[in-house]
N, CA, C and O atoms as a Tinker XYZ file with bonds, in Angstrom:
   160  protein
     1  N     21.226000   12.328000    2.437000    73     2
     2  CA    21.457000   13.357000    3.721000    64     1     3
     3  C     21.031000   13.068000    4.747000    63     2     4     5
     4  O     19.810000   12.911000    4.753000    81     3
     5  N     21.624000   12.900000    5.819000    73     3     6
     6  CA    21.359000   12.351000    6.951000    64     5     7
     7  C     20.521000   13.577000    7.972000    63     6     8     9
     8  O     20.892000   14.748000    8.045000    81     7
     9  N     19.520000   13.090000    8.592000    73     7    10
    10  CA    19.120000   14.502000    9.602000    64     9    11
    11  C     17.577000   14.216000    9.796000    63    10    12    13
    12  O     16.922000   13.176000    9.741000    81    11
    13  N     17.285000   15.380000   10.016000    73    11    14
    14  CA    15.739000   15.409000   10.044000    64    13    15
    15  C     14.815000   16.231000    8.939000    63    14    16    17
    16  O     14.943000   17.448000    8.800000    81    15
    17  N     13.932000   15.498000    8.217000    73    15    18
    18  CA    13.328000   16.144000    7.041000    64    17    19
    19  C     12.604000   17.619000    7.456000    63    18    20    21
    20  O     12.021000   18.026000    8.460000    81    19
    21  N     12.883000   18.075000    6.420000    73    19    22
    22  CA    11.888000   19.665000    6.952000    64    21    23
    23  C     10.342000   19.029000    7.040000    63    22    24    25
    24  O     10.013000   17.953000    6.540000    81    23
    25  N      9.394000   20.003000    7.846000    73    23    26
    26  CA     8.432000   19.856000    7.737000    64    25    27
    27  C      7.474000   19.265000    6.811000    63    26    28    29
    28  O      6.685000   18.329000    6.942000    81    27
    29  N      7.818000   20.271000    5.561000    73    27    30
    30  CA     6.805000   20.053000    4.397000    64    29    31
    31  C      7.312000   18.601000    3.678000    63    30    32    33
    32  O      6.655000   18.280000    2.688000    81    31
    33  N      8.178000   17.885000    3.991000    73    31    34
    34  CA     8.439000   16.755000    3.360000    64    33    35
    35  C      7.861000   15.828000    4.203000    63    34    36    37
    36  O      7.348000   14.846000    3.666000    81    35
    37  N      7.831000   15.917000    5.349000    73    35    38
    38  CA     6.900000   14.867000    6.113000    64    37    39
    39  C      5.507000   14.458000    5.814000    63    38    40    41
    40  O      4.951000   13.490000    6.333000    81    39
    41  N      5.043000   15.164000    5.045000    73    39    42
    42  CA     3.762000   14.675000    4.423000    64    41    43
    43  C      4.133000   13.569000    3.328000    63    42    44    45
    44  O      3.271000   12.722000    3.095000    81    43
    45  N      5.152000   13.518000    2.747000    73    43    46
    46  CA     5.256000   12.866000    1.685000    64    45    47
    47  C      5.229000   11.257000    2.291000    63    46    48    49
    48  O      4.798000   10.472000    1.447000    81    47
    49  N      5.544000   10.734000    3.369000    73    47    50
    50  CA     5.373000    9.701000    4.012000    64    49    51
    51  C      4.273000    9.640000    5.178000    63    50    52    53
    52  O      4.231000   10.481000    6.076000    81    51
    53  N      3.338000    8.496000    5.067000    73    51    54
    54  CA     2.508000    8.315000    5.736000    64    53    55
    55  C      2.186000    6.583000    5.614000    63    54    56    57
    56  O      2.632000    5.817000    4.761000    81    55
    57  N      1.280000    6.272000    6.744000    73    55    58
    58  CA     1.021000    4.662000    6.516000    64    57    59
    59  C     -0.256000    4.700000    6.076000    63    58    60    61
    60  O     -1.111000    5.503000    6.450000    81    59
    61  N     -0.437000    3.533000    5.006000    73    59    62
    62  CA    -1.656000    3.299000    4.392000    64    61    63
    63  C     -1.801000    1.942000    4.079000    63    62    64    65
    64  O     -0.850000    1.287000    3.653000    81    63
    65  N     -3.035000    1.416000    4.275000    73    63    66
    66  CA    -3.150000   -0.281000    4.338000    64    65    67
    67  C     -4.336000   -0.446000    3.524000    63    66    68    69
    68  O     -5.423000    0.049000    3.820000    81    67
    69  N     -4.086000   -1.245000    2.353000    73    67    70
    70  CA    -4.649000   -1.206000    1.467000    64    69    71
    71  C     -5.962000   -2.170000    2.047000    63    70    72    73
    72  O     -7.080000   -2.026000    1.552000    81    71
    73  N     -5.730000   -3.058000    3.030000    73    71    74
    74  CA    -6.758000   -3.695000    3.534000    64    73    75
    75  C     -8.063000   -3.236000    3.954000    63    74    76    77
    76  O     -9.145000   -3.815000    3.857000    81    75
    77  N     -7.733000   -1.887000    4.528000    73    75    78
    78  CA    -8.649000   -0.987000    5.050000    64    77    79
    79  C     -9.479000   -0.283000    4.289000    63    78    80    81
    80  O    -10.523000    0.204000    4.722000    81    79
    81  N     -8.969000   -0.151000    2.778000    73    79    82
    82  CA    -9.711000    0.621000    1.931000    64    81    83
    83  C    -10.074000   -0.267000    0.746000    63    82    84    85
    84  O    -10.272000    0.391000   -0.276000    81    83
    85  N    -10.173000   -1.207000    0.648000    73    83    86
    86  CA   -10.512000   -2.362000   -0.585000    64    85    87
    87  C    -11.903000   -2.874000    0.245000    63    86    88    89
    88  O    -11.830000   -3.179000    1.435000    81    87
    89  N    -12.640000   -2.909000   -0.194000    73    87    90
    90  CA   -14.147000   -3.711000    0.323000    64    89    91
    91  C    -13.795000   -4.958000    0.060000    63    90    92    93
    92  O    -13.014000   -5.302000   -0.827000    81    91
    93  N    -14.581000   -5.931000    1.120000    73    91    94
    94  CA   -14.250000   -7.224000    1.247000    64    93    95
    95  C    -14.894000   -7.957000   -0.286000    63    94    96    97
    96  O    -14.416000   -9.042000   -0.617000    81    95
    97  N    -15.995000   -7.303000   -1.184000    73    95    98
    98  CA   -16.574000   -8.078000   -2.238000    64    97    99
    99  C    -15.946000   -7.589000   -3.238000    63    98   100   101
   100  O    -16.406000   -7.851000   -4.349000    81    99
   101  N    -14.930000   -6.885000   -3.161000    73    99   102
   102  CA   -14.135000   -6.011000   -4.501000    64   101   103
   103  C    -13.514000   -6.993000   -5.525000    63   102   104   105
   104  O    -12.673000   -7.780000   -5.090000    81   103
   105  N    -13.825000   -7.030000   -6.785000    73   103   106
   106  CA   -13.304000   -7.839000   -7.814000    64   105   107
   107  C    -12.006000   -8.295000   -7.446000    63   106   108   109
   108  O    -11.858000   -9.516000   -7.392000    81   107
   109  N    -11.065000   -7.585000   -7.192000    73   107   110
   110  CA    -9.675000   -7.544000   -7.116000    64   109   111
   111  C     -9.180000   -8.613000   -6.123000    63   110   112   113
   112  O     -8.148000   -9.276000   -6.223000    81   111
   113  N    -10.021000   -8.656000   -5.236000    73   111   114
   114  CA    -9.972000   -9.511000   -4.061000    64   113   115
   115  C    -10.249000  -11.035000   -4.543000    63   114   116   117
   116  O     -9.471000  -11.987000   -4.489000    81   115
   117  N    -11.309000  -11.001000   -4.931000    73   115   118
   118  CA   -11.470000  -12.707000   -5.812000    64   117   119
   119  C    -10.638000  -13.023000   -6.941000    63   118   120   121
   120  O    -10.462000  -14.188000   -7.299000    81   119
   121  N    -10.088000  -11.975000   -7.550000    73   119   122
   122  CA    -8.921000  -12.415000   -8.495000    64   121   123
   123  C     -7.566000  -12.723000   -7.928000    63   122   124   125
   124  O     -6.692000  -13.461000   -8.383000    81   123
   125  N     -7.584000  -11.989000   -6.824000    73   123   126
   126  CA    -6.078000  -12.059000   -5.985000    64   125   127
   127  C     -5.821000  -13.768000   -5.436000    63   126   128   129
   128  O     -4.738000  -14.138000   -4.982000    81   127
   129  N     -6.774000  -14.490000   -5.549000    73   127   130
   130  CA    -6.691000  -15.975000   -4.689000    64   129   131
   131  C     -5.877000  -16.682000   -5.951000    63   130   132   133
   132  O     -4.984000  -17.513000   -5.791000    81   131
   133  N     -6.268000  -16.283000   -7.019000    73   131   134
   134  CA    -5.722000  -17.316000   -8.316000    64   133   135
   135  C     -4.192000  -16.426000   -8.876000    63   134   136   137
   136  O     -3.615000  -16.855000   -9.875000    81   135
   137  N     -3.867000  -15.690000   -8.433000    73   135   138
   138  CA    -2.653000  -15.086000   -8.719000    64   137   139
   139  C     -1.430000  -15.424000   -8.122000    63   138   140   141
   140  O     -1.545000  -15.444000   -6.897000    81   139
   141  N     -0.043000  -15.762000   -8.608000    73   139   142
   142  CA     1.064000  -16.226000   -8.168000    64   141   143
   143  C      2.241000  -15.244000   -8.320000    63   142   144   145
   144  O      3.080000  -15.439000   -9.200000    81   143
   145  N      2.322000  -14.176000   -7.469000    73   143   146
   146  CA     3.592000  -13.470000   -7.826000    64   145   147
   147  C      5.049000  -13.857000   -7.415000    63   146   148   149
   148  O      5.990000  -13.119000   -7.707000    81   147
   149  N      5.254000  -15.274000   -6.588000    73   147   150
   150  CA     6.353000  -15.428000   -6.215000    64   149   151
   151  C      7.387000  -15.447000   -7.147000    63   150   152   153
   152  O      8.491000  -15.063000   -6.761000    81   151
   153  N      7.258000  -15.790000   -8.210000    73   151   154
   154  CA     8.171000  -15.963000   -9.665000    64   153   155
   155  C      8.694000  -14.234000   -9.815000    63   154   156   157
   156  O      9.864000  -13.937000  -10.059000    81   155
   157  N      7.820000  -13.426000   -9.660000    73   155   158
   158  CA     8.111000  -12.006000  -10.369000    64   157   159
   159  C      9.455000  -11.468000   -9.385000    63   158   160
   160  O      9.989000  -10.382000   -9.611000    81   159
């Protein structure tokens, strides 16, 4: 369906940046350097 979304539905879409919410020293950041998802 084309057109404007109802106001209640607009809240479902928002900008979220993981870089801003995961601390620099978090374990997942250290693991990330060893993972390669290019083939997935």
